[in-house]
C-alpha atoms as a printed R data frame, in Angstrom:
    type eleno elety resid chain resno       x       y       z
1   ATOM     1    CA   MET     A     1  -5.531   6.925 -14.612
2   ATOM     2    CA   PRO     A     2  -7.167   6.842 -11.504
3   ATOM     3    CA   PRO     A     3  -7.163   9.677  -9.103
4   ATOM     4    CA   ALA     A     4  -4.557  10.414  -6.882
5   ATOM     5    CA   TRP     A     5  -5.633   9.487  -3.160
6   ATOM     6    CA   THR     A     6  -5.109  12.368  -0.438
7   ATOM     7    CA   GLY     A     7  -7.007  10.534   2.397
8   ATOM     8    CA   ALA     A     8  -3.644   8.414   3.243
9   ATOM     9    CA   SER     A     9  -0.591   9.028   5.456
10  ATOM    10    CA   LEU     A    10   2.449   7.050   6.077
11  ATOM    11    CA   SER     A    11   4.444   6.812   8.984
12  ATOM    12    CA   VAL     A    12   8.012   5.307   8.365
13  ATOM    13    CA   PHE     A    13   9.364   3.036  10.847
14  ATOM    14    CA   LYS     A    14  13.193   2.776  12.148
15  ATOM    15    CA   THR     A    15  12.897  -0.972  12.611
16  ATOM    16    CA   GLY     A    16  12.780  -2.375   9.020
17  ATOM    17    CA   THR     A    17  13.850   0.610   7.052
18  ATOM    18    CA   LYS     A    18  17.382   0.401   5.442
19  ATOM    19    CA   VAL     A    19  19.276   0.792   2.124
20  ATOM    20    CA   ASN     A    20  22.515  -0.766   0.796
21  ATOM    21    CA   ASN     A    21  24.330  -0.684  -2.635
22  ATOM    22    CA   THR     A    22  21.842  -3.029  -4.098
23  ATOM    23    CA   HIS     A    23  18.361  -3.514  -2.380
24  ATOM    24    CA   TRP     A    24  16.120  -0.962  -0.027
25  ATOM    25    CA   GLN     A    25  13.813  -1.724   2.312
26  ATOM    26    CA   PHE     A    26  10.931   0.463   3.069
27  ATOM    27    CA   THR     A    27   8.655  -0.324   6.477
28  ATOM    28    CA   ALA     A    28   5.715   1.549   7.059
29  ATOM    29    CA   LYS     A    29   2.094   2.169   8.519
30  ATOM    30    CA   CYS     A    30  -0.287   3.259   6.420
31  ATOM    31    CA   THR     A    31  -3.401   5.594   8.015
32  ATOM    32    CA   GLY     A    32  -6.285   5.776   6.000
33  ATOM    33    CA   CYS     A    33  -5.243   3.057   3.452
34  ATOM    34    CA   THR     A    34  -8.297   0.807   3.884
35  ATOM    35    CA   SER     A    35 -10.859   2.497   2.550
36  ATOM    36    CA   PHE     A    36 -10.855   4.470  -0.601
37  ATOM    37    CA   ASN     A    37 -13.273   5.976  -3.682
38  ATOM    38    CA   SER     A    38 -12.728   4.141  -6.967
39  ATOM    39    CA   GLY     A    39 -13.161   7.040  -8.978
40  ATOM    40    CA   SER     A    40 -16.534   6.158 -10.240
41  ATOM    41    CA   GLY     A    41 -18.184   7.438  -6.823
42  ATOM    42    CA   SER     A    42 -18.039   3.921  -4.862
43  ATOM    43    CA   ASN     A    43 -16.309   3.651  -1.642
44  ATOM    44    CA   THR     A    44 -14.280   0.365  -0.868
45  ATOM    45    CA   VAL     A    45 -13.560  -0.556   2.460
46  ATOM    46    CA   LEU     A    46 -11.139  -3.075   3.508
47  ATOM    47    CA   SER     A    47 -12.166  -5.559   6.184
48  ATOM    48    CA   PRO     A    48  -9.538  -6.048   8.768
49  ATOM    49    CA   THR     A    49 -10.700  -9.433  10.404
50  ATOM    50    CA   GLY     A    50 -12.099 -10.347   6.962
51  ATOM    51    CA   VAL     A    51 -11.673 -11.803   3.377
52  ATOM    52    CA   ASN     A    52 -10.412  -8.971   0.840
53  ATOM    53    CA   HIS     A    53  -9.921  -9.032  -2.721
54  ATOM    54    CA   LEU     A    54  -6.056  -7.536  -3.086
55  ATOM    55    CA   ALA     A    55  -4.379  -7.068  -6.865
56  ATOM    56    CA   PHE     A    56  -0.837  -6.224  -7.916
57  ATOM    57    CA   ALA     A    57   0.616  -4.655 -11.483
58  ATOM    58    CA   TYR     A    58   4.179  -4.484 -12.725
59  ATOM    59    CA   ALA     A    59   5.485  -2.333 -15.824
60  ATOM    60    CA   SER     A    60   8.436  -2.524 -17.161
61  ATOM    61    CA   ALA     A    61   8.611   1.548 -17.868
62  ATOM    62    CA   ARG     A    62   8.551   3.602 -14.737
63  ATOM    63    CA   PRO     A    63   6.688   6.295 -13.817
64  ATOM    64    CA   ALA     A    64   7.051   9.878 -15.900
65  ATOM    65    CA   ASN     A    65   8.172  11.630 -12.659
66  ATOM    66    CA   PRO     A    66   8.393   8.785  -9.584
67  ATOM    67    CA   SER     A    67   8.537  10.911  -6.731
68  ATOM    68    CA   SER     A    68   5.047  12.174  -7.654
69  ATOM    69    CA   ASN     A    69   1.758  10.718  -6.871
70  ATOM    70    CA   THR     A    70  -0.174  12.109  -9.560
71  ATOM    71    CA   SER     A    71   2.820  11.046 -12.479
72  ATOM    72    CA   SER     A    72   1.384   9.250 -15.588
73  ATOM    73    CA   ILE     A    73   2.228   5.605 -15.550
74  ATOM    74    CA   SER     A    74   2.359   3.121 -18.605
75  ATOM    75    CA   PRO     A    75   0.055   0.430 -19.083
76  ATOM    76    CA   HIS     A    76   0.900  -2.861 -16.957
77  ATOM    77    CA   ASP     A    77   2.852  -5.706 -18.433
78  ATOM    78    CA   VAL     A    78   1.727  -7.840 -16.004
79  ATOM    79    CA   TYR     A    79  -1.128  -7.906 -13.417
80  ATOM    80    CA   ASN     A    80  -3.186 -10.284 -11.231
81  ATOM    81    CA   TYR     A    81  -5.956 -10.583  -8.501
82  ATOM    82    CA   TRP     A    82  -6.245 -12.848  -5.243
83  ATOM    83    CA   TYR     A    83  -8.270 -13.203  -1.841
84  ATOM    84    CA   HIS     A    84  -6.131 -12.700   0.957
85  ATOM    85    CA   ASP     A    85  -7.559 -13.533   4.366
86  ATOM    86    CA   PHE     A    86  -6.579 -10.715   6.952
87  ATOM    87    CA   ALA     A    87  -8.043 -12.055   9.982
88  ATOM    88    CA   ALA     A    88  -4.948 -14.678   9.749
89  ATOM    89    CA   ALA     A    89  -2.419 -12.166   9.504
90  ATOM    90    CA   GLY     A    90  -3.818 -10.136  12.824
91  ATOM    91    CA   ASN     A    91  -1.441  -9.442  15.736
92  ATOM    92    CA   THR     A    92  -2.665  -8.606  19.147
93  ATOM    93    CA   ASN     A    93   0.021  -6.653  20.182
94  ATOM    94    CA   PHE     A    94   0.031  -4.432  16.842
95  ATOM    95    CA   ALA     A    95  -0.476  -1.030  18.944
96  ATOM    96    CA   SER     A    96   2.602  -1.535  21.205
97  ATOM    97    CA   LEU     A    97   4.870  -2.499  18.052
98  ATOM    98    CA   VAL     A    98   3.899   0.354  16.270
99  ATOM    99    CA   ALA     A    99   5.014   2.554  19.187
100 ATOM   100    CA   LYS     A   100   8.095   0.967  19.773
101 ATOM   101    CA   ASN     A   101   9.088   0.934  16.104
102 ATOM   102    CA   GLN     A   102   8.159   4.692  14.994
């Protein structure tokens, strides 16, 4: 299990966060999420203006305690990695959009 990450905080946006009978949508800004310790002592920093190596994972079994960031999780059924160019998604008005939607 990776260690629990305590160096980040979430700001939930009013716009883009909603729930209905079948779906939920959560829109947030994560501060402190672009740098993390891998647990082996090495520090990884994502580049906001460059290419970053990202990943996703899926497990059919839910975490033992979904509301806890220290909950045990099952091995993943599906996972993959890709490179994503963050510069292509940059928005020069990002700060004003964040202020408007909090």
